N, CA, C, O and the ligand as a Tripos MOL2 file, in Angstrom:
@<TRIPOS>MOLECULE
protein
  281   279    71     0     0
PROTEIN
NO_CHARGES

@<TRIPOS>ATOM
      1 N          98.3920 -140.6030  -16.5390 N.3       1 MET1
      2 CA         99.6780 -140.6230  -16.0520 C.3       1 MET1
      3 C         100.0710 -139.1070  -15.4510 C.2       1 MET1
      4 O         100.0410 -138.0980  -16.1550 O.2       1 MET1
      5 N         100.4110 -139.1110  -14.1640 N.am      2 ASN2
      6 CA        100.7910 -137.8980  -13.5830 C.3       2 ASN2
      7 C         102.3210 -137.6500  -13.6760 C.2       2 ASN2
      8 O         103.1340 -138.4910  -13.2910 O.2       2 ASN2
      9 N         102.6600 -136.4770  -14.1960 N.am      3 HIS3
     10 CA        104.0350 -136.0000  -14.2720 C.3       3 HIS3
     11 C         104.5560 -135.9050  -12.8260 C.2       3 HIS3
     12 O         103.7840 -135.4590  -11.9770 O.2       3 HIS3
     13 N         105.7190 -136.2620  -12.4940 N.am      4 PRO4
     14 CA        106.3750 -136.0410  -11.2530 C.3       4 PRO4
     15 C         106.4000 -134.6860  -10.6250 C.2       4 PRO4
     16 O         106.4170 -134.5490   -9.4020 O.2       4 PRO4
     17 N         106.4030 -133.6690  -11.4770 N.am      5 LEU5
     18 CA        106.3270 -132.2600  -11.1130 C.3       5 LEU5
     19 C         105.0240 -131.6590  -11.2110 C.2       5 LEU5
     20 O         104.9000 -130.4360  -11.1540 O.2       5 LEU5
     21 N         104.0270 -132.4470  -11.3580 N.am      6 LYS6
     22 CA        102.5050 -132.0250  -11.4820 C.3       6 LYS6
     23 C         102.0760 -131.2370  -10.4540 C.2       6 LYS6
     24 O         102.0430 -131.7570   -9.3390 O.2       6 LYS6
     25 N         101.6910 -129.9260  -10.5950 N.am      7 GLY7
     26 CA        101.3060 -129.0930   -9.3460 C.3       7 GLY7
     27 C         102.3370 -128.2050   -8.6110 C.2       7 GLY7
     28 O         102.0280 -127.4010   -7.7310 O.2       7 GLY7
     29 N         103.6720 -128.4430   -9.0870 N.am      8 LYS8
     30 CA        104.7590 -127.9620   -8.4790 C.3       8 LYS8
     31 C         105.1910 -126.6190   -9.2640 C.2       8 LYS8
     32 O         105.0980 -126.5120  -10.4870 O.2       8 LYS8
     33 N         105.6850 -125.5850   -8.3870 N.am      9 LYS9
     34 CA        106.1830 -124.3770   -8.9780 C.3       9 LYS9
     35 C         107.1520 -124.5820  -10.0660 C.2       9 LYS9
     36 O         108.1010 -125.3190   -9.7990 O.2       9 LYS9
     37 N         107.0960 -124.1140  -11.1400 N.am     10 ASN10
     38 CA        108.0220 -124.2600  -12.3870 C.3      10 ASN10
     39 C         108.0280 -125.6210  -12.8160 C.2      10 ASN10
     40 O         108.9650 -126.0360  -13.4980 O.2      10 ASN10
     41 N         106.8550 -126.5280  -12.4060 N.am     11 GLY11
     42 CA        106.8850 -127.8300  -12.8370 C.3      11 GLY11
     43 C         105.8610 -128.1220  -13.9500 C.2      11 GLY11
     44 O         106.0440 -127.7170  -15.0980 O.2      11 GLY11
     45 N         104.8510 -128.7860  -13.6080 N.am     12 ARG12
     46 CA        103.8290 -129.0220  -14.6680 C.3      12 ARG12
     47 C         102.3680 -128.4220  -14.0200 C.2      12 ARG12
     48 O         102.1420 -128.3790  -12.8100 O.2      12 ARG12
     49 N         101.5830 -128.0440  -14.9030 N.am     13 CYS13
     50 CA        100.1290 -127.6300  -14.4790 C.3      13 CYS13
     51 C          99.5440 -128.8450  -13.6190 C.2      13 CYS13
     52 O          99.7040 -130.0200  -13.9480 O.2      13 CYS13
     53 N          98.8330 -128.4210  -12.4580 N.am     14 ASN14
     54 CA         98.2410 -129.4780  -11.6110 C.3      14 ASN14
     55 C          96.9060 -130.0050  -12.3200 C.2      14 ASN14
     56 O          96.3930 -130.9770  -11.7670 O.2      14 ASN14
     57 N          96.3150 -129.5460  -13.3770 N.am     15 ARG15
     58 CA         95.0800 -130.1210  -14.0030 C.3      15 ARG15
     59 C          95.6850 -131.3860  -14.7980 C.2      15 ARG15
     60 O          96.5850 -131.3190  -15.6360 O.2      15 ARG15
     61 N          95.0270 -132.5360  -14.3800 N.am     16 THR16
     62 CA         95.4070 -133.7960  -14.7360 C.3      16 THR16
     63 C          95.3080 -133.9900  -16.2550 C.2      16 THR16
     64 O          96.0610 -134.7510  -16.8630 O.2      16 THR16
     65 N          94.2570 -133.2020  -16.8890 N.am     17 ALA17
     66 CA         94.1160 -133.2390  -18.2770 C.3      17 ALA17
     67 C          95.1170 -132.3810  -19.1200 C.2      17 ALA17
     68 O          95.2530 -132.4490  -20.3420 O.2      17 ALA17
     69 N          95.7400 -131.6280  -18.3290 N.am     18 CYS18
     70 CA         96.4580 -130.5960  -18.8380 C.3      18 CYS18
     71 C          98.0990 -130.7600  -18.6800 C.2      18 CYS18
     72 O          98.8180 -130.9480  -19.6620 O.2      18 CYS18
     73 N          98.5470 -130.6780  -17.4770 N.am     19 GLN19
     74 CA        100.0340 -130.9010  -17.1050 C.3      19 GLN19
     75 C         100.9570 -130.1890  -18.1830 C.2      19 GLN19
     76 O         101.9020 -130.8050  -18.6760 O.2      19 GLN19
     77 N         100.7100 -129.0760  -18.4850 N.am     20 ALA20
     78 CA        101.5630 -128.2490  -19.4010 C.3      20 ALA20
     79 C         102.8110 -127.8160  -18.5690 C.2      20 ALA20
     80 O         102.7070 -127.7200  -17.3460 O.2      20 ALA20
     81 N         103.9760 -127.5560  -19.2000 N.am     21 PRO21
     82 CA        105.1020 -127.1640  -18.4770 C.3      21 PRO21
     83 C         104.8290 -125.6340  -18.0210 C.2      21 PRO21
     84 O         104.3120 -124.7520  -18.7070 O.2      21 PRO21
     85 N         105.2850 -125.5430  -16.7520 N.am     22 LEU22
     86 CA        105.1010 -124.1030  -16.2540 C.3      22 LEU22
     87 C         106.2240 -123.0700  -16.2810 C.2      22 LEU22
     88 O         106.1030 -121.8660  -16.0570 O.2      22 LEU22
     89 N         107.4850 -123.8280  -16.6330 N.am     23 GLU23
     90 CA        108.6290 -122.8910  -16.7670 C.3      23 GLU23
     91 C         108.1940 -121.7620  -17.7390 C.2      23 GLU23
     92 O         107.3760 -121.9700  -18.6360 O.2      23 GLU23
     93 N         108.7240 -120.6690  -17.5420 N.am     24 ASP24
     94 CA        108.3910 -119.4570  -18.4220 C.3      24 ASP24
     95 C         106.9630 -119.0290  -18.4430 C.2      24 ASP24
     96 O         106.6150 -118.1620  -19.2450 O.2      24 ASP24
     97 N         106.0370 -119.6170  -17.5500 N.am     25 ASP25
     98 CA        104.8180 -119.1390  -17.5320 C.3      25 ASP25
     99 C         104.6250 -118.3920  -16.2080 C.2      25 ASP25
    100 O         105.4940 -118.4750  -15.3400 O.2      25 ASP25
    101 N         103.4420 -117.6180  -16.0120 N.am     26 ALA26
    102 CA        103.0370 -116.9770  -14.8020 C.3      26 ALA26
    103 C         102.9960 -118.2610  -13.6800 C.2      26 ALA26
    104 O         102.7070 -119.4190  -13.9810 O.2      26 ALA26
    105 N         103.3120 -117.8350  -12.4720 N.am     27 ASN27
    106 CA        103.1230 -118.8540  -11.4880 C.3      27 ASN27
    107 C         101.7320 -118.6480  -10.8520 C.2      27 ASN27
    108 O         101.6080 -118.2320   -9.7000 O.2      27 ASN27
    109 N         100.7750 -118.9310  -11.5890 N.am     28 TRP28
    110 CA         99.5080 -119.0530  -10.9240 C.3      28 TRP28
    111 C          99.2360 -120.2310  -10.0110 C.2      28 TRP28
    112 O          99.5960 -121.3510  -10.3730 O.2      28 TRP28
    113 N          98.6340 -120.0550   -8.8710 N.am     29 SER29
    114 CA         98.5290 -121.1300   -7.8600 C.3      29 SER29
    115 C          97.1730 -120.7950   -7.0450 C.2      29 SER29
    116 O          96.5560 -119.7320   -6.9960 O.2      29 SER29
    117 N          96.9270 -121.9190   -6.4780 N.am     30 MET30
    118 CA         95.6300 -121.9130   -5.4130 C.3      30 MET30
    119 C          96.1980 -122.6800   -4.2690 C.2      30 MET30
    120 O          97.1330 -123.4790   -4.3080 O.2      30 MET30
    121 N          95.4300 -122.2800   -3.1630 N.am     31 HIS31
    122 CA         95.7570 -122.8280   -1.9310 C.3      31 HIS31
    123 C          95.3470 -124.3670   -1.8930 C.2      31 HIS31
    124 O          94.2420 -124.7890   -2.2350 O.2      31 HIS31
    125 N          96.3820 -125.1220   -1.4370 N.am     32 ASP32
    126 CA         96.0190 -126.5670   -1.3990 C.3      32 ASP32
    127 C          95.5770 -127.0380    0.0050 C.2      32 ASP32
    128 O          96.3860 -127.2700    0.9040 O.2      32 ASP32
    129 N          94.2550 -127.1630    0.1310 N.am     33 TYR33
    130 CA         93.7820 -127.4600    1.5540 C.3      33 TYR33
    131 C          94.2170 -128.7300    2.0500 C.2      33 TYR33
    132 O          94.0760 -128.9070    3.2600 O.2      33 TYR33
    133 N          94.7420 -129.6980    1.3280 N.am     34 MET34
    134 CA         95.1970 -130.8970    1.8680 C.3      34 MET34
    135 C          96.5540 -130.8070    2.6240 C.2      34 MET34
    136 O          96.7340 -131.3980    3.6880 O.2      34 MET34
    137 N          97.4890 -130.0450    2.0270 N.am     35 THR35
    138 CA         98.7430 -129.8800    2.5670 C.3      35 THR35
    139 C          99.1540 -128.4540    3.0850 C.2      35 THR35
    140 O         100.2300 -128.2770    3.6560 O.2      35 THR35
    141 N          98.2450 -127.4420    2.8600 N.am     36 GLY36
    142 CA         98.4080 -126.2650    3.3550 C.3      36 GLY36
    143 C          99.4540 -125.3850    2.3860 C.2      36 GLY36
    144 O          99.8130 -124.2330    2.6310 O.2      36 GLY36
    145 N          99.8120 -126.0850    1.3740 N.am     37 GLY37
    146 CA        100.7890 -125.4740    0.4750 C.3      37 GLY37
    147 C         100.0450 -124.7490   -0.5750 C.2      37 GLY37
    148 O          98.9820 -124.1660   -0.3610 O.2      37 GLY37
    149 N         100.6980 -124.8120   -1.8180 N.am     38 ARG38
    150 CA        100.2050 -124.3740   -3.0200 C.3      38 ARG38
    151 C         100.0690 -125.1710   -4.2050 C.2      38 ARG38
    152 O         100.9890 -125.9520   -4.4480 O.2      38 ARG38
    153 N          99.1090 -125.1190   -4.9720 N.am     39 LEU39
    154 CA         99.1170 -126.0860   -6.1980 C.3      39 LEU39
    155 C          99.2730 -125.1370   -7.4140 C.2      39 LEU39
    156 O          98.6490 -124.0760   -7.4020 O.2      39 LEU39
    157 N         100.0560 -125.4520   -8.4490 N.am     40 TYR40
    158 CA        100.4620 -124.4900   -9.6270 C.3      40 TYR40
    159 C          99.5930 -124.9170  -10.6800 C.2      40 TYR40
    160 O          99.1850 -126.0760  -10.7540 O.2      40 TYR40
    161 N          99.2670 -123.9220  -11.5810 N.am     41 TYR41
    162 CA         98.5870 -124.1630  -12.8660 C.3      41 TYR41
    163 C          99.2190 -123.2230  -14.1090 C.2      41 TYR41
    164 O          99.9450 -122.2470  -13.9240 O.2      41 TYR41
    165 N          98.8720 -123.6280  -15.1490 N.am     42 CYS42
    166 CA         99.3030 -122.8240  -16.2740 C.3      42 CYS42
    167 C          98.2740 -121.6380  -16.4260 C.2      42 CYS42
    168 O          97.2580 -121.5830  -15.7330 O.2      42 CYS42
    169 N          98.6110 -120.6600  -17.4090 N.am     43 THR43
    170 CA         97.7450 -119.5270  -17.3800 C.3      43 THR43
    171 C          96.3700 -119.9000  -18.0560 C.2      43 THR43
    172 O          95.3830 -119.5420  -17.4140 O.2      43 THR43
    173 N          96.1530 -120.5210  -19.1720 N.am     44 PRO44
    174 CA         94.9740 -120.9570  -19.4870 C.3      44 PRO44
    175 C          94.0400 -121.6720  -18.5710 C.2      44 PRO44
    176 O          92.8500 -121.3680  -18.4840 O.2      44 PRO44
    177 N          94.6320 -122.6740  -17.8590 N.am     45 CYS45
    178 CA         93.8190 -123.3910  -16.8040 C.3      45 CYS45
    179 C          93.3940 -122.2970  -15.6970 C.2      45 CYS45
    180 O          92.2570 -122.2500  -15.2280 O.2      45 CYS45
    181 N          94.3610 -121.4890  -15.3630 N.am     46 ALA46
    182 CA         93.9380 -120.4810  -14.3010 C.3      46 ALA46
    183 C          92.7800 -119.5190  -14.8310 C.2      46 ALA46
    184 O          91.8720 -119.1670  -14.0780 O.2      46 ALA46
    185 N          92.8400 -119.1830  -15.9240 N.am     47 ARG47
    186 CA         91.6630 -118.4590  -16.5530 C.3      47 ARG47
    187 C          90.4180 -119.1220  -16.5550 C.2      47 ARG47
    188 O          89.3360 -118.5530  -16.4110 O.2      47 ARG47
    189 N          90.6020 -120.4630  -16.7370 N.am     48 LYS48
    190 CA         89.2120 -121.3840  -16.7930 C.3      48 LYS48
    191 C          88.7350 -121.3690  -15.3890 C.2      48 LYS48
    192 O          87.5240 -121.2690  -15.1920 O.2      48 LYS48
    193 N          89.5700 -121.4580  -14.3780 N.am     49 PHE49
    194 CA         89.0160 -121.5860  -13.0430 C.3      49 PHE49
    195 C          88.4370 -120.2100  -12.6190 C.2      49 PHE49
    196 O          87.4770 -120.1410  -11.8520 O.2      49 PHE49
    197 N          88.9970 -119.2080  -13.0960 N.am     50 THR50
    198 CA         88.5320 -117.7680  -12.5420 C.3      50 THR50
    199 C          87.3360 -117.4920  -13.2510 C.2      50 THR50
    200 O          86.4870 -116.8140  -12.6720 O.2      50 THR50
    201 N          87.0930 -117.9410  -14.5290 N.am     51 GLU51
    202 CA         85.7390 -117.8790  -15.3170 C.3      51 GLU51
    203 C          84.7410 -118.5130  -14.5030 C.2      51 GLU51
    204 O          83.6640 -117.9520  -14.3030 O.2      51 GLU51
    205 N          85.0440 -119.7650  -13.9640 N.am     52 ALA52
    206 CA         84.1260 -120.4960  -13.5350 C.3      52 ALA52
    207 C          83.5370 -119.9880  -12.0820 C.2      52 ALA52
    208 O          82.3880 -120.0980  -11.6520 O.2      52 ALA52
    209 N          84.8130 -119.3380  -11.4030 N.am     53 ASP53
    210 CA         84.4890 -118.7500   -9.9800 C.3      53 ASP53
    211 C          83.5050 -117.6540  -10.3110 C.2      53 ASP53
    212 O          82.4330 -117.5820   -9.7090 O.2      53 ASP53
    213 N          83.8480 -116.7960  -11.2590 N.am     54 PHE54
    214 CA         82.8520 -115.6490  -11.5080 C.3      54 PHE54
    215 C          81.3970 -116.1890  -11.8050 C.2      54 PHE54
    216 O          80.3850 -115.6960  -11.3060 O.2      54 PHE54
    217 N          81.4110 -117.2650  -12.6830 N.am     55 ARG55
    218 CA         79.9930 -117.6400  -13.0430 C.3      55 ARG55
    219 C          79.3040 -118.2330  -11.9130 C.2      55 ARG55
    220 O          78.0810 -118.1070  -11.8610 O.2      55 ARG55
    221 N          79.9860 -118.9300  -10.9040 N.am     56 PHE56
    222 CA         79.1860 -119.4550   -9.6990 C.3      56 PHE56
    223 C          79.2920 -118.5260   -8.6160 C.2      56 PHE56
    224 O          78.9160 -118.8820   -7.4990 O.2      56 PHE56
    225 N          79.8350 -117.1890   -8.8370 N.am     57 ARG57
    226 CA         79.9790 -116.1020   -7.9410 C.3      57 ARG57
    227 C          80.7310 -116.8000   -6.6010 C.2      57 ARG57
    228 O          80.2920 -116.6030   -5.4670 O.2      57 ARG57
    229 N          81.7310 -117.5100   -6.8230 N.am     58 GLU58
    230 CA         82.5840 -118.0590   -5.8450 C.3      58 GLU58
    231 C          83.9170 -117.1750   -5.7320 C.2      58 GLU58
    232 O          84.3230 -116.4650   -6.6530 O.2      58 GLU58
    233 N          84.5270 -117.3020   -4.5270 N.am     59 PRO59
    234 CA         85.9100 -116.5280   -4.4340 C.3      59 PRO59
    235 C          86.8290 -117.0280   -5.5230 C.2      59 PRO59
    236 O          86.8220 -118.2040   -5.8860 O.2      59 PRO59
    237 N          87.6470 -116.0710   -6.0500 N.am     60 ILE60
    238 CA         88.6740 -116.5070   -7.0930 C.3      60 ILE60
    239 C          89.6980 -117.2990   -6.2980 C.2      60 ILE60
    240 O          90.1840 -116.8960   -5.2410 O.2      60 ILE60
    241 N          89.9960 -118.4810   -6.8950 N.am     61 ARG61
    242 CA         90.7780 -119.5620   -6.3460 C.3      61 ARG61
    243 C          92.2520 -119.1810   -6.8390 C.2      61 ARG61
    244 O          93.1540 -119.0190   -6.0180 O.2      61 ARG61
    245 N          92.4320 -119.0600   -8.0580 N.am     62 CYS62
    246 CA         93.9400 -118.8530   -8.6350 C.3      62 CYS62
    247 C          94.2900 -117.5650   -8.5610 C.2      62 CYS62
    248 O          93.4940 -116.6890   -8.8970 O.2      62 CYS62
    249 N          95.6180 -117.2630   -8.0770 N.am     63 SER63
    250 CA         96.2200 -115.9390   -8.0460 C.3      63 SER63
    251 C          97.6800 -116.1510   -8.0620 C.2      63 SER63
    252 O          98.2040 -117.2520   -7.8900 O.2      63 SER63
    253 N          98.3610 -114.9660   -8.2910 N.am     64 ILE64
    254 CA         99.6910 -115.0620   -8.1990 C.3      64 ILE64
    255 C         100.2290 -114.5130   -6.8960 C.2      64 ILE64
    256 O         100.0140 -113.3310   -6.6250 O.2      64 ILE64
    257 N         100.8910 -115.2630   -6.0980 N.am     65 ILE65
    258 CA        101.0940 -114.7400   -4.7730 C.3      65 ILE65
    259 C         102.4810 -113.9150   -4.7740 C.2      65 ILE65
    260 O         103.4200 -114.2050   -5.5170 O.2      65 ILE65
    261 N         102.4900 -112.9810   -3.9610 N.am     66 GLU66
    262 CA        103.7850 -112.1470   -3.9430 C.3      66 GLU66
    263 C         105.0830 -112.7050   -4.2420 C.2      66 GLU66
    264 O         105.8340 -112.2110   -5.0820 O.2      66 GLU66
    265 N         105.3710 -113.8100   -3.5070 N.am     67 GLY67
    266 CA        106.5450 -114.4810   -3.4220 C.3      67 GLY67
    267 C         106.8080 -115.1960   -4.8520 C.2      67 GLY67
    268 O         107.9480 -115.5450   -5.1590 O.2      67 GLY67
    269 N         105.8420 -115.3710   -5.6030 N.am     68 ASP68
    270 CA        105.9980 -115.9750   -6.9380 C.3      68 ASP68
    271 C         106.0480 -115.1190   -7.9780 C.2      68 ASP68
    272 O         106.3420 -115.5800   -9.0810 O.2      68 ASP68
    273 N         105.7860 -113.7770   -7.8390 N.am     69 ALA69
    274 CA        105.8550 -112.8550   -8.8740 C.3      69 ALA69
    275 C         107.2300 -112.6280   -9.2400 C.2      69 ALA69
    276 O         108.0850 -112.5010   -8.3640 O.2      69 ALA69
    277 N         107.5080 -112.5670  -10.4620 N.am     70 SER70
    278 CA        108.8850 -112.3260  -11.1330 C.3      70 SER70
    279 C         108.9530 -111.0390  -11.8270 C.2      70 SER70
    280 O         109.9840 -110.7050  -12.4090 O.2      70 SER70
    281 ZN         96.9520 -126.2330  -17.3880 Zn       71 ZN71
@<TRIPOS>BOND
     1     1     2 1
     2     2     3 1
     3     3     4 2
     4     3     5 am
     5     5     6 1
     6     6     7 1
     7     7     8 2
     8     7     9 am
     9     9    10 1
    10    10    11 1
    11    11    12 2
    12    11    13 am
    13    13    14 1
    14    14    15 1
    15    15    16 2
    16    15    17 am
    17    17    18 1
    18    18    19 1
    19    19    20 2
    20    19    21 am
    21    21    22 1
    22    22    23 1
    23    23    24 2
    24    23    25 am
    25    25    26 1
    26    26    27 1
    27    27    28 2
    28    27    29 am
    29    29    30 1
    30    30    31 1
    31    31    32 2
    32    31    33 am
    33    33    34 1
    34    34    35 1
    35    35    36 2
    36    35    37 am
    37    37    38 1
    38    38    39 1
    39    39    40 2
    40    39    41 am
    41    41    42 1
    42    42    43 1
    43    43    44 2
    44    43    45 am
    45    45    46 1
    46    46    47 1
    47    47    48 2
    48    47    49 am
    49    49    50 1
    50    50    51 1
    51    51    52 2
    52    51    53 am
    53    53    54 1
    54    54    55 1
    55    55    56 2
    56    55    57 am
    57    57    58 1
    58    58    59 1
    59    59    60 2
    60    59    61 am
    61    61    62 1
    62    62    63 1
    63    63    64 2
    64    63    65 am
    65    65    66 1
    66    66    67 1
    67    67    68 2
    68    67    69 am
    69    69    70 1
    70    70    71 1
    71    71    72 2
    72    71    73 am
    73    73    74 1
    74    74    75 1
    75    75    76 2
    76    75    77 am
    77    77    78 1
    78    78    79 1
    79    79    80 2
    80    79    81 am
    81    81    82 1
    82    82    83 1
    83    83    84 2
    84    83    85 am
    85    85    86 1
    86    86    87 1
    87    87    88 2
    88    87    89 am
    89    89    90 1
    90    90    91 1
    91    91    92 2
    92    91    93 am
    93    93    94 1
    94    94    95 1
    95    95    96 2
    96    95    97 am
    97    97    98 1
    98    98    99 1
    99    99   100 2
   100    99   101 am
   101   101   102 1
   102   102   103 1
   103   103   104 2
   104   103   105 am
   105   105   106 1
   106   106   107 1
   107   107   108 2
   108   107   109 am
   109   109   110 1
   110   110   111 1
   111   111   112 2
   112   111   113 am
   113   113   114 1
   114   114   115 1
   115   115   116 2
   116   115   117 am
   117   117   118 1
   118   118   119 1
   119   119   120 2
   120   119   121 am
   121   121   122 1
   122   122   123 1
   123   123   124 2
   124   123   125 am
   125   125   126 1
   126   126   127 1
   127   127   128 2
   128   127   129 am
   129   129   130 1
   130   130   131 1
   131   131   132 2
   132   131   133 am
   133   133   134 1
   134   134   135 1
   135   135   136 2
   136   135   137 am
   137   137   138 1
   138   138   139 1
   139   139   140 2
   140   139   141 am
   141   141   142 1
   142   142   143 1
   143   143   144 2
   144   143   145 am
   145   145   146 1
   146   146   147 1
   147   147   148 2
   148   147   149 am
   149   149   150 1
   150   150   151 1
   151   151   152 2
   152   151   153 am
   153   153   154 1
   154   154   155 1
   155   155   156 2
   156   155   157 am
   157   157   158 1
   158   158   159 1
   159   159   160 2
   160   159   161 am
   161   161   162 1
   162   162   163 1
   163   163   164 2
   164   163   165 am
   165   165   166 1
   166   166   167 1
   167   167   168 2
   168   167   169 am
   169   169   170 1
   170   170   171 1
   171   171   172 2
   172   171   173 am
   173   173   174 1
   174   174   175 1
   175   175   176 2
   176   175   177 am
   177   177   178 1
   178   178   179 1
   179   179   180 2
   180   179   181 am
   181   181   182 1
   182   182   183 1
   183   183   184 2
   184   183   185 am
   185   185   186 1
   186   186   187 1
   187   187   188 2
   188   187   189 am
   189   189   190 1
   190   190   191 1
   191   191   192 2
   192   191   193 am
   193   193   194 1
   194   194   195 1
   195   195   196 2
   196   195   197 am
   197   197   198 1
   198   198   199 1
   199   199   200 2
   200   199   201 am
   201   201   202 1
   202   202   203 1
   203   203   204 2
   204   203   205 am
   205   205   206 1
   206   206   207 1
   207   207   208 2
   208   207   209 am
   209   209   210 1
   210   210   211 1
   211   211   212 2
   212   211   213 am
   213   213   214 1
   214   214   215 1
   215   215   216 2
   216   215   217 am
   217   217   218 1
   218   218   219 1
   219   219   220 2
   220   219   221 am
   221   221   222 1
   222   222   223 1
   223   223   224 2
   224   223   225 am
   225   225   226 1
   226   226   227 1
   227   227   228 2
   228   227   229 am
   229   229   230 1
   230   230   231 1
   231   231   232 2
   232   231   233 am
   233   233   234 1
   234   234   235 1
   235   235   236 2
   236   235   237 am
   237   237   238 1
   238   238   239 1
   239   239   240 2
   240   239   241 am
   241   241   242 1
   242   242   243 1
   243   243   244 2
   244   243   245 am
   245   245   246 1
   246   246   247 1
   247   247   248 2
   248   247   249 am
   249   249   250 1
   250   250   251 1
   251   251   252 2
   252   251   253 am
   253   253   254 1
   254   254   255 1
   255   255   256 2
   256   255   257 am
   257   257   258 1
   258   258   259 1
   259   259   260 2
   260   259   261 am
   261   261   262 1
   262   262   263 1
   263   263   264 2
   264   263   265 am
   265   265   266 1
   266   266   267 1
   267   267   268 2
   268   267   269 am
   269   269   270 1
   270   270   271 1
   271   271   272 2
   272   271   273 am
   273   273   274 1
   274   274   275 1
   275   275   276 2
   276   275   277 am
   277   277   278 1
   278   278   279 1
   279   279   280 2
@<TRIPOS>SUBSTRUCTURE
     1 MET1         2 RESIDUE 1 A MET
     2 ASN2         6 RESIDUE 1 A ASN
     3 HIS3        10 RESIDUE 1 A HIS
     4 PRO4        14 RESIDUE 1 A PRO
     5 LEU5        18 RESIDUE 1 A LEU
     6 LYS6        22 RESIDUE 1 A LYS
     7 GLY7        26 RESIDUE 1 A GLY
     8 LYS8        30 RESIDUE 1 A LYS
     9 LYS9        34 RESIDUE 1 A LYS
    10 ASN10       38 RESIDUE 1 A ASN
    11 GLY11       42 RESIDUE 1 A GLY
    12 ARG12       46 RESIDUE 1 A ARG
    13 CYS13       50 RESIDUE 1 A CYS
    14 ASN14       54 RESIDUE 1 A ASN
    15 ARG15       58 RESIDUE 1 A ARG
    16 THR16       62 RESIDUE 1 A THR
    17 ALA17       66 RESIDUE 1 A ALA
    18 CYS18       70 RESIDUE 1 A CYS
    19 GLN19       74 RESIDUE 1 A GLN
    20 ALA20       78 RESIDUE 1 A ALA
    21 PRO21       82 RESIDUE 1 A PRO
    22 LEU22       86 RESIDUE 1 A LEU
    23 GLU23       90 RESIDUE 1 A GLU
    24 ASP24       94 RESIDUE 1 A ASP
    25 ASP25       98 RESIDUE 1 A ASP
    26 ALA26      102 RESIDUE 1 A ALA
    27 ASN27      106 RESIDUE 1 A ASN
    28 TRP28      110 RESIDUE 1 A TRP
    29 SER29      114 RESIDUE 1 A SER
    30 MET30      118 RESIDUE 1 A MET
    31 HIS31      122 RESIDUE 1 A HIS
    32 ASP32      126 RESIDUE 1 A ASP
    33 TYR33      130 RESIDUE 1 A TYR
    34 MET34      134 RESIDUE 1 A MET
    35 THR35      138 RESIDUE 1 A THR
    36 GLY36      142 RESIDUE 1 A GLY
    37 GLY37      146 RESIDUE 1 A GLY
    38 ARG38      150 RESIDUE 1 A ARG
    39 LEU39      154 RESIDUE 1 A LEU
    40 TYR40      158 RESIDUE 1 A TYR
    41 TYR41      162 RESIDUE 1 A TYR
    42 CYS42      166 RESIDUE 1 A CYS
    43 THR43      170 RESIDUE 1 A THR
    44 PRO44      174 RESIDUE 1 A PRO
    45 CYS45      178 RESIDUE 1 A CYS
    46 ALA46      182 RESIDUE 1 A ALA
    47 ARG47      186 RESIDUE 1 A ARG
    48 LYS48      190 RESIDUE 1 A LYS
    49 PHE49      194 RESIDUE 1 A PHE
    50 THR50      198 RESIDUE 1 A THR
    51 GLU51      202 RESIDUE 1 A GLU
    52 ALA52      206 RESIDUE 1 A ALA
    53 ASP53      210 RESIDUE 1 A ASP
    54 PHE54      214 RESIDUE 1 A PHE
    55 ARG55      218 RESIDUE 1 A ARG
    56 PHE56      222 RESIDUE 1 A PHE
    57 ARG57      226 RESIDUE 1 A ARG
    58 GLU58      230 RESIDUE 1 A GLU
    59 PRO59      234 RESIDUE 1 A PRO
    60 ILE60      238 RESIDUE 1 A ILE
    61 ARG61      242 RESIDUE 1 A ARG
    62 CYS62      246 RESIDUE 1 A CYS
    63 SER63      250 RESIDUE 1 A SER
    64 ILE64      254 RESIDUE 1 A ILE
    65 ILE65      258 RESIDUE 1 A ILE
    66 GLU66      262 RESIDUE 1 A GLU
    67 GLY67      266 RESIDUE 1 A GLY
    68 ASP68      270 RESIDUE 1 A ASP
    69 ALA69      274 RESIDUE 1 A ALA
    70 SER70      278 RESIDUE 1 A SER
    71 ZN71       281 GROUP 0 **** ****
């Protein structure tokens, strides 16, 4: 089941297995190549993506963009 706010800023984490609430969390996000927008993730999921990116020597996908920093 996908939450209607899945992947949205201050909505729910975009990882289907997670979908944690993002309110009061950092606004980690990555570029959404499908729409050109951003997809949002909770901090633990953002860390997991970053760890995997390091491991596979890929560019870091999750970041906090300037407009979302609070
Ligand atoms: Zn998550």
